[in-house]
Each structure stands twice: as structure tokens, then as C-alpha cells.
One Martini backbone bead per residue (centre of mass of N, CA, C, O) as a GRO file, in nm:
protein
  496
    1UNK     BB    1   0.868   1.772   4.615
    2UNK     BB    2   0.813   1.480   4.712
    3UNK     BB    3   0.590   1.421   4.500
    4UNK     BB    4   0.773   1.460   4.254
    5UNK     BB    5   0.974   1.239   4.317
    6UNK     BB    6   0.766   1.010   4.311
    7UNK     BB    7   0.676   1.051   4.030
    8UNK     BB    8   0.953   1.004   3.896
    9UNK     BB    9   0.984   0.721   3.995
   10UNK     BB   10   0.738   0.597   3.856
   11UNK     BB   11   0.819   0.673   3.565
   12UNK     BB   12   1.088   0.509   3.568
   13UNK     BB   13   0.957   0.236   3.609
   14UNK     BB   14   0.778   0.234   3.360
   15UNK     BB   15   1.006   0.274   3.154
   16UNK     BB   16   1.174   0.021   3.223
   17UNK     BB   17   1.052  -0.233   3.309
   18UNK     BB   18   1.209  -0.527   3.155
   19UNK     BB   19   1.432  -0.340   3.088
   20UNK     BB   20   1.772  -0.299   3.096
   21UNK     BB   21   1.999  -0.050   3.240
   22UNK     BB   22   2.341   0.021   3.141
   23UNK     BB   23   2.624   0.114   3.248
   24UNK     BB   24   2.950   0.094   3.209
   25UNK     BB   25   2.999  -0.056   3.481
   26UNK     BB   26   2.762  -0.266   3.458
   27UNK     BB   27   2.849  -0.392   3.203
   28UNK     BB   28   3.131  -0.497   3.287
   29UNK     BB   29   3.019  -0.668   3.534
   30UNK     BB   30   2.750  -0.830   3.406
   31UNK     BB   31   2.782  -0.959   3.115
   32UNK     BB   32   2.966  -1.210   3.184
   33UNK     BB   33   2.710  -1.345   3.348
   34UNK     BB   34   2.568  -1.382   3.076
   35UNK     BB   35   2.491  -1.622   2.864
   36UNK     BB   36   2.233  -1.440   2.760
   37UNK     BB   37   2.187  -1.151   2.542
   38UNK     BB   38   2.037  -0.830   2.473
   39UNK     BB   39   2.145  -0.530   2.293
   40UNK     BB   40   2.071  -0.177   2.298
   41UNK     BB   41   2.199   0.085   2.110
   42UNK     BB   42   2.124   0.424   2.200
   43UNK     BB   43   1.931   0.729   2.145
   44UNK     BB   44   1.706   0.970   2.262
   45UNK     BB   45   1.680   1.115   1.964
   46UNK     BB   46   1.592   0.850   1.834
   47UNK     BB   47   1.319   0.764   1.654
   48UNK     BB   48   1.355   0.459   1.602
   49UNK     BB   49   1.389   0.385   1.893
   50UNK     BB   50   1.107   0.475   1.987
   51UNK     BB   51   0.948   0.286   1.793
   52UNK     BB   52   1.087   0.007   1.920
   53UNK     BB   53   1.026  -0.004   2.224
   54UNK     BB   54   0.761  -0.184   2.253
   55UNK     BB   55   0.884  -0.449   2.133
   56UNK     BB   56   1.116  -0.472   2.335
   57UNK     BB   57   0.944  -0.488   2.589
   58UNK     BB   58   0.778  -0.738   2.520
   59UNK     BB   59   1.017  -0.928   2.491
   60UNK     BB   60   1.126  -0.891   2.777
   61UNK     BB   61   0.884  -1.017   2.920
   62UNK     BB   62   0.889  -1.292   2.787
   63UNK     BB   63   1.201  -1.365   2.854
   64UNK     BB   64   1.175  -1.347   3.164
   65UNK     BB   65   0.996  -1.635   3.158
   66UNK     BB   66   1.206  -1.798   3.075
   67UNK     BB   67   1.384  -2.129   3.036
   68UNK     BB   68   1.585  -1.936   3.082
   69UNK     BB   69   1.637  -1.624   3.138
   70UNK     BB   70   1.634  -1.330   2.908
   71UNK     BB   71   1.799  -1.047   2.872
   72UNK     BB   72   1.715  -0.700   2.810
   73UNK     BB   73   1.917  -0.430   2.690
   74UNK     BB   74   2.035  -0.093   2.756
   75UNK     BB   75   2.230   0.176   2.590
   76UNK     BB   76   2.345   0.501   2.639
   77UNK     BB   77   2.543   0.673   2.393
   78UNK     BB   78   2.536   0.968   2.538
   79UNK     BB   79   2.672   0.852   2.812
   80UNK     BB   80   2.790   0.536   2.751
   81UNK     BB   81   3.043   0.556   2.533
   82UNK     BB   82   3.253   0.337   2.593
   83UNK     BB   83   3.076   0.084   2.515
   84UNK     BB   84   3.001   0.172   2.229
   85UNK     BB   85   3.293   0.182   2.120
   86UNK     BB   86   3.371  -0.107   2.182
   87UNK     BB   87   3.116  -0.204   1.974
   88UNK     BB   88   3.095  -0.021   1.713
   89UNK     BB   89   2.878   0.211   1.753
   90UNK     BB   90   2.749   0.455   1.487
   91UNK     BB   91   2.443   0.362   1.503
   92UNK     BB   92   2.081   0.404   1.536
   93UNK     BB   93   2.000   0.126   1.619
   94UNK     BB   94   2.177  -0.138   1.799
   95UNK     BB   95   2.200  -0.496   1.779
   96UNK     BB   96   2.310  -0.741   2.025
   97UNK     BB   97   2.444  -1.061   2.087
   98UNK     BB   98   2.522  -1.200   2.409
   99UNK     BB   99   2.801  -1.432   2.506
  100UNK     BB  100   2.986  -1.393   2.757
  101UNK     BB  101   3.072  -1.094   2.622
  102UNK     BB  102   3.006  -1.185   2.328
  103UNK     BB  103   2.949  -1.051   1.997
  104UNK     BB  104   2.655  -1.022   1.777
  105UNK     BB  105   2.464  -0.950   1.529
  106UNK     BB  106   2.137  -0.828   1.488
  107UNK     BB  107   1.923  -0.882   1.172
  108UNK     BB  108   1.650  -0.877   1.254
  109UNK     BB  109   1.348  -0.810   1.351
  110UNK     BB  110   1.181  -0.561   1.558
  111UNK     BB  111   0.997  -0.811   1.689
  112UNK     BB  112   0.890  -0.978   1.939
  113UNK     BB  113   0.869  -1.272   1.811
  114UNK     BB  114   1.153  -1.270   1.682
  115UNK     BB  115   1.322  -1.227   1.928
  116UNK     BB  116   1.226  -1.464   2.093
  117UNK     BB  117   1.298  -1.688   1.901
  118UNK     BB  118   1.593  -1.626   1.864
  119UNK     BB  119   1.678  -1.655   2.170
  120UNK     BB  120   1.562  -1.932   2.246
  121UNK     BB  121   1.755  -2.086   2.030
  122UNK     BB  122   2.020  -1.982   2.214
  123UNK     BB  123   1.942  -2.124   2.473
  124UNK     BB  124   2.129  -2.316   2.613
  125UNK     BB  125   2.128  -2.609   2.514
  126UNK     BB  126   2.073  -2.759   2.217
  127UNK     BB  127   1.974  -3.001   2.407
  128UNK     BB  128   1.730  -3.080   2.628
  129UNK     BB  129   1.683  -3.239   2.926
  130UNK     BB  130   1.429  -3.461   3.015
  131UNK     BB  131   1.280  -3.565   3.341
  132UNK     BB  132   0.970  -3.485   3.292
  133UNK     BB  133   0.655  -3.446   3.192
  134UNK     BB  134   0.637  -3.149   3.261
  135UNK     BB  135   0.880  -3.062   3.089
  136UNK     BB  136   0.755  -3.141   2.816
  137UNK     BB  137   0.495  -2.978   2.826
  138UNK     BB  138   0.645  -2.708   2.831
  139UNK     BB  139   0.801  -2.742   2.572
  140UNK     BB  140   0.538  -2.801   2.381
  141UNK     BB  141   0.399  -2.502   2.435
  142UNK     BB  142   0.524  -2.393   2.209
  143UNK     BB  143   0.511  -2.198   1.893
  144UNK     BB  144   0.710  -2.414   1.806
  145UNK     BB  145   0.888  -2.633   1.669
  146UNK     BB  146   0.960  -2.966   1.801
  147UNK     BB  147   1.226  -3.165   1.913
  148UNK     BB  148   1.225  -3.526   2.003
  149UNK     BB  149   1.424  -3.755   2.195
  150UNK     BB  150   1.383  -4.110   2.232
  151UNK     BB  151   1.619  -4.276   2.460
  152UNK     BB  152   1.750  -4.564   2.602
  153UNK     BB  153   2.031  -4.455   2.470
  154UNK     BB  154   2.247  -4.171   2.469
  155UNK     BB  155   2.496  -4.348   2.303
  156UNK     BB  156   2.383  -4.397   2.047
  157UNK     BB  157   2.389  -4.331   1.713
  158UNK     BB  158   2.121  -4.159   1.698
  159UNK     BB  159   2.176  -3.972   1.942
  160UNK     BB  160   2.440  -3.848   1.837
  161UNK     BB  161   2.319  -3.733   1.577
  162UNK     BB  162   2.106  -3.555   1.714
  163UNK     BB  163   2.306  -3.364   1.862
  164UNK     BB  164   2.437  -3.256   1.609
  165UNK     BB  165   2.189  -3.133   1.489
  166UNK     BB  166   2.119  -2.948   1.724
  167UNK     BB  167   2.377  -2.776   1.698
  168UNK     BB  168   2.326  -2.683   1.397
  169UNK     BB  169   1.990  -2.604   1.451
  170UNK     BB  170   1.937  -2.409   1.708
  171UNK     BB  171   1.838  -2.144   1.540
  172UNK     BB  172   1.568  -2.309   1.413
  173UNK     BB  173   1.523  -2.497   1.668
  174UNK     BB  174   1.380  -2.716   1.911
  175UNK     BB  175   1.554  -2.917   2.155
  176UNK     BB  176   1.507  -3.254   2.284
  177UNK     BB  177   1.565  -3.509   2.553
  178UNK     BB  178   1.526  -3.865   2.656
  179UNK     BB  179   1.542  -4.159   2.912
  180UNK     BB  180   1.261  -4.160   3.041
  181UNK     BB  181   1.025  -4.396   3.084
  182UNK     BB  182   0.777  -4.216   3.162
  183UNK     BB  183   0.784  -4.051   2.902
  184UNK     BB  184   0.773  -4.286   2.691
  185UNK     BB  185   0.498  -4.388   2.796
  186UNK     BB  186   0.327  -4.132   2.758
  187UNK     BB  187   0.412  -4.102   2.431
  188UNK     BB  188   0.490  -4.378   2.276
  189UNK     BB  189   0.812  -4.369   2.275
  190UNK     BB  190   1.107  -4.557   2.132
  191UNK     BB  191   1.361  -4.481   1.974
  192UNK     BB  192   1.280  -4.172   1.882
  193UNK     BB  193   1.212  -3.910   1.633
  194UNK     BB  194   1.025  -3.609   1.697
  195UNK     BB  195   0.783  -3.391   1.549
  196UNK     BB  196   0.629  -3.103   1.682
  197UNK     BB  197   0.334  -2.941   1.633
  198UNK     BB  198   0.194  -2.664   1.696
  199UNK     BB  199  -0.122  -2.591   1.766
  200UNK     BB  200  -0.161  -2.336   1.581
  201UNK     BB  201  -0.086  -2.532   1.312
  202UNK     BB  202  -0.297  -2.727   1.328
  203UNK     BB  203  -0.454  -2.986   1.114
  204UNK     BB  204  -0.613  -3.210   0.877
  205UNK     BB  205  -0.365  -3.257   0.657
  206UNK     BB  206  -0.157  -3.314   0.904
  207UNK     BB  207   0.069  -3.435   1.120
  208UNK     BB  208   0.161  -3.340   1.452
  209UNK     BB  209   0.341  -3.609   1.433
  210UNK     BB  210   0.682  -3.683   1.332
  211UNK     BB  211   0.882  -3.946   1.202
  212UNK     BB  212   1.201  -4.054   1.198
  213UNK     BB  213   1.307  -4.326   0.937
  214UNK     BB  214   1.604  -4.316   0.918
  215UNK     BB  215   1.921  -4.290   0.937
  216UNK     BB  216   2.223  -4.203   1.121
  217UNK     BB  217   2.220  -3.902   0.964
  218UNK     BB  218   2.295  -3.578   0.972
  219UNK     BB  219   2.205  -3.491   0.685
  220UNK     BB  220   1.926  -3.636   0.671
  221UNK     BB  221   1.807  -3.521   0.925
  222UNK     BB  222   1.828  -3.225   0.857
  223UNK     BB  223   1.659  -3.229   0.594
  224UNK     BB  224   1.404  -3.343   0.722
  225UNK     BB  225   1.348  -3.114   0.925
  226UNK     BB  226   1.338  -2.872   0.722
  227UNK     BB  227   1.100  -2.993   0.554
  228UNK     BB  228   0.887  -3.056   0.781
  229UNK     BB  229   0.863  -2.763   0.901
  230UNK     BB  230   0.700  -2.660   0.644
  231UNK     BB  231   0.529  -2.849   0.511
  232UNK     BB  232   0.261  -2.767   0.322
  233UNK     BB  233   0.217  -2.470   0.481
  234UNK     BB  234   0.417  -2.196   0.546
  235UNK     BB  235   0.564  -1.933   0.673
  236UNK     BB  236   0.712  -1.666   0.497
  237UNK     BB  237   1.008  -1.515   0.572
  238UNK     BB  238   1.299  -1.339   0.598
  239UNK     BB  239   1.440  -1.574   0.770
  240UNK     BB  240   1.323  -1.846   0.582
  241UNK     BB  241   1.330  -1.814   0.265
  242UNK     BB  242   1.574  -2.017   0.185
  243UNK     BB  243   1.397  -2.285   0.246
  244UNK     BB  244   1.255  -2.220  -0.014
  245UNK     BB  245   1.171  -2.405  -0.309
  246UNK     BB  246   1.170  -2.464  -0.630
  247UNK     BB  247   0.864  -2.470  -0.671
  248UNK     BB  248   0.677  -2.164  -0.578
  249UNK     BB  249   0.390  -2.082  -0.378
  250UNK     BB  250   0.246  -1.764  -0.298
  251UNK     BB  251   0.041  -1.625  -0.030
  252UNK     BB  252  -0.107  -1.307   0.013
  253UNK     BB  253  -0.161  -1.163   0.342
  254UNK     BB  254  -0.271  -1.111   0.673
  255UNK     BB  255  -0.023  -1.250   0.835
  256UNK     BB  256  -0.110  -1.349   1.189
  257UNK     BB  257  -0.083  -1.558   1.458
  258UNK     BB  258  -0.117  -1.348   1.698
  259UNK     BB  259  -0.351  -1.124   1.587
  260UNK     BB  260  -0.478  -1.312   1.313
  261UNK     BB  261  -0.571  -1.618   1.332
  262UNK     BB  262  -0.838  -1.670   1.182
  263UNK     BB  263  -0.757  -1.559   0.903
  264UNK     BB  264  -0.502  -1.718   0.870
  265UNK     BB  265  -0.636  -2.003   0.877
  266UNK     BB  266  -0.851  -1.977   0.663
  267UNK     BB  267  -0.650  -1.950   0.414
  268UNK     BB  268  -0.451  -2.179   0.481
  269UNK     BB  269  -0.651  -2.419   0.455
  270UNK     BB  270  -0.695  -2.374   0.143
  271UNK     BB  271  -0.407  -2.418   0.061
  272UNK     BB  272  -0.369  -2.703   0.190
  273UNK     BB  273  -0.576  -2.852   0.021
  274UNK     BB  274  -0.419  -2.820  -0.239
  275UNK     BB  275  -0.136  -2.925  -0.142
  276UNK     BB  276  -0.237  -3.222  -0.089
  277UNK     BB  277  -0.292  -3.298  -0.376
  278UNK     BB  278   0.005  -3.279  -0.469
  279UNK     BB  279   0.122  -3.469  -0.270
  280UNK     BB  280  -0.057  -3.722  -0.355
  281UNK     BB  281   0.055  -3.685  -0.665
  282UNK     BB  282   0.380  -3.637  -0.649
  283UNK     BB  283   0.422  -3.317  -0.657
  284UNK     BB  284   0.686  -3.083  -0.676
  285UNK     BB  285   0.565  -2.835  -0.449
  286UNK     BB  286   0.560  -2.528  -0.292
  287UNK     BB  287   0.399  -2.374  -0.005
  288UNK     BB  288   0.298  -2.032   0.090
  289UNK     BB  289   0.277  -1.775   0.337
  290UNK     BB  290   0.241  -1.406   0.335
  291UNK     BB  291   0.303  -1.094   0.431
  292UNK     BB  292   0.230  -0.807   0.260
  293UNK     BB  293   0.392  -0.601   0.447
  294UNK     BB  294   0.675  -0.745   0.419
  295UNK     BB  295   0.644  -0.799   0.076
  296UNK     BB  296   0.627  -0.534  -0.102
  297UNK     BB  297   0.865  -0.550  -0.301
  298UNK     BB  298   0.788  -0.818  -0.425
  299UNK     BB  299   0.517  -0.728  -0.533
  300UNK     BB  300   0.643  -0.519  -0.723
  301UNK     BB  301   0.796  -0.741  -0.908
  302UNK     BB  302   0.484  -0.847  -0.988
  303UNK     BB  303   0.284  -0.588  -1.014
  304UNK     BB  304   0.118  -0.556  -0.717
  305UNK     BB  305   0.284  -0.286  -0.680
  306UNK     BB  306   0.332   0.042  -0.631
  307UNK     BB  307   0.553   0.321  -0.707
  308UNK     BB  308   0.618   0.570  -0.455
  309UNK     BB  309   0.896   0.722  -0.422
  310UNK     BB  310   1.025   0.420  -0.423
  311UNK     BB  311   0.761   0.300  -0.282
  312UNK     BB  312   0.575   0.042  -0.196
  313UNK     BB  313   0.225   0.008  -0.291
  314UNK     BB  314  -0.043  -0.179  -0.123
  315UNK     BB  315  -0.366  -0.287  -0.189
  316UNK     BB  316  -0.572  -0.457  -0.026
  317UNK     BB  317  -0.753  -0.742  -0.065
  318UNK     BB  318  -1.011  -0.948   0.003
  319UNK     BB  319  -0.817  -1.145  -0.136
  320UNK     BB  320  -0.571  -1.312  -0.209
  321UNK     BB  321  -0.252  -1.330  -0.353
  322UNK     BB  322  -0.058  -1.473  -0.635
  323UNK     BB  323   0.252  -1.649  -0.667
  324UNK     BB  324   0.534  -1.772  -0.886
  325UNK     BB  325   0.803  -2.019  -0.918
  326UNK     BB  326   1.021  -2.183  -1.097
  327UNK     BB  327   1.313  -2.362  -1.156
  328UNK     BB  328   1.393  -2.096  -1.358
  329UNK     BB  329   1.273  -1.823  -1.210
  330UNK     BB  330   1.009  -1.788  -1.315
  331UNK     BB  331   0.730  -1.569  -1.335
  332UNK     BB  332   0.395  -1.569  -1.161
  333UNK     BB  333   0.046  -1.456  -1.199
  334UNK     BB  334  -0.265  -1.463  -1.054
  335UNK     BB  335  -0.546  -1.325  -1.204
  336UNK     BB  336  -0.741  -1.468  -1.051
  337UNK     BB  337  -0.936  -1.524  -0.813
  338UNK     BB  338  -0.948  -1.649  -0.515
  339UNK     BB  339  -0.931  -2.010  -0.513
  340UNK     BB  340  -0.901  -2.334  -0.511
  341UNK     BB  341  -0.946  -2.383  -0.814
  342UNK     BB  342  -0.757  -2.163  -0.925
  343UNK     BB  343  -0.502  -2.257  -0.785
  344UNK     BB  344  -0.483  -2.536  -0.902
  345UNK     BB  345  -0.467  -2.442  -1.194
  346UNK     BB  346  -0.224  -2.259  -1.176
  347UNK     BB  347  -0.019  -2.478  -1.093
  348UNK     BB  348  -0.055  -2.672  -1.323
  349UNK     BB  349   0.009  -2.475  -1.554
  350UNK     BB  350   0.296  -2.417  -1.461
  351UNK     BB  351   0.402  -2.723  -1.466
  352UNK     BB  352   0.299  -2.743  -1.787
  353UNK     BB  353   0.370  -2.464  -1.944
  354UNK     BB  354   0.093  -2.254  -1.980
  355UNK     BB  355   0.225  -1.999  -1.879
  356UNK     BB  356   0.282  -1.668  -1.868
  357UNK     BB  357   0.539  -1.483  -1.813
  358UNK     BB  358   0.647  -1.260  -1.581
  359UNK     BB  359   0.753  -0.921  -1.687
  360UNK     BB  360   0.937  -0.657  -1.605
  361UNK     BB  361   0.899  -0.410  -1.871
  362UNK     BB  362   1.007  -0.228  -2.100
  363UNK     BB  363   1.010  -0.137  -2.402
  364UNK     BB  364   1.146  -0.202  -2.687
  365UNK     BB  365   1.343  -0.035  -2.864
  366UNK     BB  366   1.324   0.073  -3.185
  367UNK     BB  367   1.609   0.205  -3.133
  368UNK     BB  368   1.989   0.110  -3.085
  369UNK     BB  369   2.257   0.323  -3.198
  370UNK     BB  370   2.390   0.412  -2.956
  371UNK     BB  371   2.668   0.396  -2.760
  372UNK     BB  372   2.433   0.359  -2.561
  373UNK     BB  373   2.254   0.098  -2.472
  374UNK     BB  374   1.922  -0.025  -2.424
  375UNK     BB  375   1.798  -0.202  -2.154
  376UNK     BB  376   1.568  -0.466  -2.105
  377UNK     BB  377   1.417  -0.740  -2.007
  378UNK     BB  378   1.341  -0.838  -2.316
  379UNK     BB  379   1.671  -0.772  -2.419
  380UNK     BB  380   1.895  -0.878  -2.231
  381UNK     BB  381   2.012  -1.137  -2.358
  382UNK     BB  382   2.087  -1.007  -2.635
  383UNK     BB  383   2.286  -0.793  -2.512
  384UNK     BB  384   2.441  -0.903  -2.248
  385UNK     BB  385   2.457  -1.232  -2.340
  386UNK     BB  386   2.667  -1.183  -2.549
  387UNK     BB  387   2.929  -1.398  -2.636
  388UNK     BB  388   3.096  -1.178  -2.839
  389UNK     BB  389   3.078  -0.976  -2.582
  390UNK     BB  390   3.155  -0.732  -2.390
  391UNK     BB  391   2.985  -0.584  -2.097
  392UNK     BB  392   2.871  -0.263  -1.995
  393UNK     BB  393   2.667  -0.197  -1.707
  394UNK     BB  394   2.409   0.034  -1.603
  395UNK     BB  395   2.240   0.079  -1.303
  396UNK     BB  396   1.949   0.278  -1.267
  397UNK     BB  397   1.774   0.585  -1.146
  398UNK     BB  398   1.584   0.847  -1.222
  399UNK     BB  399   1.606   0.985  -0.911
  400UNK     BB  400   1.920   0.974  -0.922
  401UNK     BB  401   2.176   1.205  -0.882
  402UNK     BB  402   2.423   1.033  -0.953
  403UNK     BB  403   2.318   0.937  -1.232
  404UNK     BB  404   2.286   1.223  -1.355
  405UNK     BB  405   2.591   1.306  -1.329
  406UNK     BB  406   2.706   1.041  -1.478
  407UNK     BB  407   2.580   1.023  -1.764
  408UNK     BB  408   2.780   1.205  -1.938
  409UNK     BB  409   3.029   1.026  -1.875
  410UNK     BB  410   2.934   0.762  -1.996
  411UNK     BB  411   2.902   0.878  -2.279
  412UNK     BB  412   3.186   0.963  -2.321
  413UNK     BB  413   3.305   0.678  -2.297
  414UNK     BB  414   3.142   0.553  -2.528
  415UNK     BB  415   3.268   0.726  -2.747
  416UNK     BB  416   3.561   0.616  -2.711
  417UNK     BB  417   3.442   0.296  -2.747
  418UNK     BB  418   3.267   0.255  -3.024
  419UNK     BB  419   3.508   0.098  -3.191
  420UNK     BB  420   3.481  -0.151  -3.021
  421UNK     BB  421   3.413  -0.479  -3.126
  422UNK     BB  422   3.409  -0.626  -2.806
  423UNK     BB  423   3.210  -0.374  -2.705
  424UNK     BB  424   2.938  -0.290  -2.475
  425UNK     BB  425   2.731  -0.023  -2.390
  426UNK     BB  426   2.515  -0.005  -2.101
  427UNK     BB  427   2.165   0.062  -1.994
  428UNK     BB  428   1.938   0.037  -1.690
  429UNK     BB  429   1.627   0.047  -1.546
  430UNK     BB  430   1.578  -0.089  -1.223
  431UNK     BB  431   1.268   0.017  -1.173
  432UNK     BB  432   1.136  -0.102  -1.467
  433UNK     BB  433   1.308  -0.382  -1.432
  434UNK     BB  434   1.408  -0.690  -1.440
  435UNK     BB  435   1.671  -0.839  -1.251
  436UNK     BB  436   1.885  -1.067  -1.301
  437UNK     BB  437   2.062  -1.312  -1.237
  438UNK     BB  438   2.346  -1.205  -1.038
  439UNK     BB  439   2.236  -0.930  -1.006
  440UNK     BB  440   2.296  -0.643  -0.790
  441UNK     BB  441   2.148  -0.387  -0.571
  442UNK     BB  442   2.207  -0.106  -0.320
  443UNK     BB  443   2.277   0.115  -0.538
  444UNK     BB  444   2.324   0.428  -0.717
  445UNK     BB  445   2.514   0.332  -0.939
  446UNK     BB  446   2.559   0.017  -1.110
  447UNK     BB  447   2.860  -0.151  -1.227
  448UNK     BB  448   2.931  -0.391  -1.495
  449UNK     BB  449   3.125  -0.659  -1.599
  450UNK     BB  450   3.060  -0.879  -1.894
  451UNK     BB  451   3.188  -1.139  -1.997
  452UNK     BB  452   3.184  -1.333  -2.279
  453UNK     BB  453   3.277  -1.625  -2.124
  454UNK     BB  454   3.124  -1.512  -1.824
  455UNK     BB  455   2.800  -1.440  -1.754
  456UNK     BB  456   2.775  -1.551  -1.445
  457UNK     BB  457   3.046  -1.342  -1.367
  458UNK     BB  458   3.024  -1.047  -1.281
  459UNK     BB  459   3.191  -0.731  -1.246
  460UNK     BB  460   3.237  -0.498  -1.001
  461UNK     BB  461   3.232  -0.157  -0.976
  462UNK     BB  462   3.413   0.059  -0.707
  463UNK     BB  463   3.482   0.327  -0.809
  464UNK     BB  464   3.484   0.609  -0.947
  465UNK     BB  465   3.256   0.839  -1.122
  466UNK     BB  466   3.471   0.827  -1.372
  467UNK     BB  467   3.626   0.797  -1.659
  468UNK     BB  468   3.921   0.692  -1.608
  469UNK     BB  469   3.869   0.453  -1.401
  470UNK     BB  470   3.672   0.301  -1.580
  471UNK     BB  471   3.858   0.256  -1.822
  472UNK     BB  472   4.072   0.087  -1.663
  473UNK     BB  473   3.876  -0.134  -1.588
  474UNK     BB  474   3.805  -0.225  -1.872
  475UNK     BB  475   4.090  -0.278  -1.980
  476UNK     BB  476   4.165  -0.491  -1.759
  477UNK     BB  477   3.883  -0.685  -1.792
  478UNK     BB  478   3.906  -0.754  -2.063
  479UNK     BB  479   3.938  -1.029  -2.253
  480UNK     BB  480   4.051  -0.846  -2.464
  481UNK     BB  481   4.239  -0.626  -2.590
  482UNK     BB  482   4.207  -0.332  -2.672
  483UNK     BB  483   4.252  -0.142  -2.961
  484UNK     BB  484   4.291   0.167  -2.816
  485UNK     BB  485   4.390   0.017  -2.543
  486UNK     BB  486   4.547  -0.067  -2.281
  487UNK     BB  487   4.548  -0.219  -1.969
  488UNK     BB  488   4.588   0.086  -1.841
  489UNK     BB  489   4.419   0.298  -2.036
  490UNK     BB  490   4.605   0.362  -2.273
  491UNK     BB  491   4.661   0.513  -2.553
  492UNK     BB  492   4.733   0.411  -2.854
  493UNK     BB  493   4.954   0.417  -3.095
  494UNK     BB  494   4.963   0.537  -3.421
  495UNK     BB  495   5.035   0.463  -3.736
  496UNK     BB  496   5.162   0.661  -4.019
   0.00000   0.00000   0.00000
């Protein structure tokens, strides 16, 4: 029995690792003492929780050695229900970032590197004061881009602007500052703001240290930092995607700086060589590399991944694949095999308007005379953006049971409204066609009213998938009152 107890104790220690497990009592007592922590609310039977355990454990080990340490915590919601109810967790796993007992949702990927970067950017003051050369060396050893302010006077205009920028961008960058002369002598900077590129990203095409040389403006400094951080060619992730502006060229392959550095840098250097030519020529275009495993759905929208059971499936190629978007959001795919020469020509042709736009679209219907018109990507503007008519459009998926049951009701409503001269009823297969902005879908079916005089601001229908409530919505939102129905959706009386 004693040996069994010892074995159980060892297993418990192995299981716990560097992740802390808090009961209701421990959570209430200890959480307010943590300046910063991450909490996973889980259930032992949850398969996704089990699948994410290794990444969470690796992140916990890395953050345990951070300066200052950042704890990662787990709460078993089948046992410590009081805490879970308090923080409104009704599905598992749920991850929250806690600062002095106050919580915010963590919506990033549960990947060790992402968790570590996310939490490190939130730890301590927005800009850390460096007292020794050793402090700076440790700070710059990070795999993140680092901002460093060297100020002879911490209260001058530039230093104050820098601290405001650090506060605003602390979740995106690591910031530090110093007024120690020994540090300024060591690095050769005085009253300067420098961006340091991490060693793993350094290359022959751009400077590893970049100096801000504009005025003490928070807006200008922020814009400079965000642009310089992306450099000639940075990794585009789900977390930073909004930072990349069109025209944008994306090269997809197995990008992984942690586990696949050699291959990652091999292809990145070739992209950067091309990007440098465009920079030197003064041509405004951004380049990025992306992991094809992360961007499967996007590859599908460019026709580079097949959809099987509504899941994108991409077969990796020997060489990277390339897509692009221009300033008008038009999409392009490089059909030639990846090479520096082909990439350069592809980008030049896009910018010169010589490429054919890629459009995922079903064929335009030969006839379209039914009460419900069929829209595809290639006739979308003609049908939906017709300025002379209000348009009601249903985005559906062929495999969706709700769409299937709603289909006859939508047709019934279209029959009722087919004589309305200023209204068109439309449906579109969202899985087989590109859906233009500003339309979005998170489930099926999605129904929008597109007013004739305001095509850029469609109105989403959120009520029951039934004839009467949808008719009332259309009657209320139509630009001009319907001929056969009043604003409340009641049929008008006809004169005898």
C-alpha cells in the first residue's frame, strides 16, 4: 500500500508540472496577489482540454522563468464549481487573463509560443527601466522585436512620448528605457529610440537596429513602430493579420521559427530578396510569409485548398504557394512554380494591372427568372448592388439542414413578394462563391436586406426563420413602402 501511495504521489507531481491547480479556497486567497496570471477553466472529461494540456504545460514552464514569473493556473470546473460560475464559464476549455483578480478573455491560439508572447507583453510596467548592461542584454535576448529608449533626461518631450507609446502598444511589443550612461556608452546611443530585431529574424537585407528619426509625436512614433516591426517580410499570423495592408503578397509554406527554422529562413530569405527590390524602387507593397496549416481556410478562398465535408484540405507542395490582394481587395494567385524571378514578375504584373483577378464563382445561371434569383460571385454586383432595388439575400450552404428546411419558406415569401417592383429576393451558395465585403457569415443561413441607396451597409436579419417575421422585417426596412404590404407587414386592402 505504501508503495502504491508513493507511486500515486509521483504521478500527481508529474501531472502537475509547472501548471498550478487551484481549488475554490486557493483561488479566492491567491489570485488577488498575482499581478498577472492565466487561468484555464477545464473539465477532466473534455477531450479538447486534454489535447491542449501539453502546450499549456510548455508555456507554464517558459513563463515560470520569466522576469517576473507569470503563473499559469487550472481550475477543475467539475469540482470547484463556485469559481467557474463566478467567472461565467459554461464551456470548456475557457482561458482568461487575470490581473489582480480582474479577468479578460484570452482569444489567441493555445500554442506555447503564442501564450508566452501574449503574457510577456502584459507583464510588469509598459516600459521597463534598465539599470545595467546585463539587464539590457537579457532584455534583448528575447525572440520578440524590442524597443529601447536611450534618454539622458527621462522627462524630456521624446521620452514622455515614448512612454505613452509603450503604454498604448504594450500588448504588441516589448519596451524598455534607460538613462544610465554606461548602457548608452555600450550601445552607442544617446537620446535615441531604437528598434532591435531579434537574432532569429536577422538577415542581410535589412538593418537589425533601426532608429526613430521623426518628431516627438505619439501617433507618428506608433505608426513607425508598427510598420518597422513588419520589416521587409514578417510572419503573418491570426494575431497580427490586421497590421498588414494591401497591396499584400503572402507566401505560404511550413513557417515555424521554433521547430523548422532552417526551412523557414530558406524561403523567407528568397522572398526578402524580392521585397528589397520593390523597396529600393520605391514601390509600396507588403510581403508576408504564413504557415499553410494556420491559413487553410484562406487558401480555400483562393482555390488552393479543397473542401471536404466543409473542411479545407491542403496538400503541401514542394515549394511555397503565393497569393496577393491589391488595394481594391481583388485577389490573385501565382500559377507559376515559386522562384524569385516568378515572384518578382507576379508582383509587378499585379501592380501594373496585368493579372486576371481570381474569383471563386459558380457559373452564371443561363436563366434567372424564378421569384428567387440565384447570385454567384460573377453576377453579384449586377444583382445585389442594383441601385434601383432593395435586395434580400440569403447566404446558404448545401449541407446545412437549417437552410434545407428554410428553403421552401423563403420561396413561399418570394412568391408573395414577386410583384413588388422595387424588391429582389436572392440566394447564394456561400461555400461555392466568394462573398464580398461587408457581408459576413458565422452560421447558415444568413439573411441580409441590402437597401437600394446604401449598398455598403446591409442590415442583418436576426429573427426566426419563418415567413411572417421575415416579411415584417422586409416591410419595415424597405427603402420605400411595399406596394402590397404596409410597414408592419400587413397586406394592404385593394380597392374594388
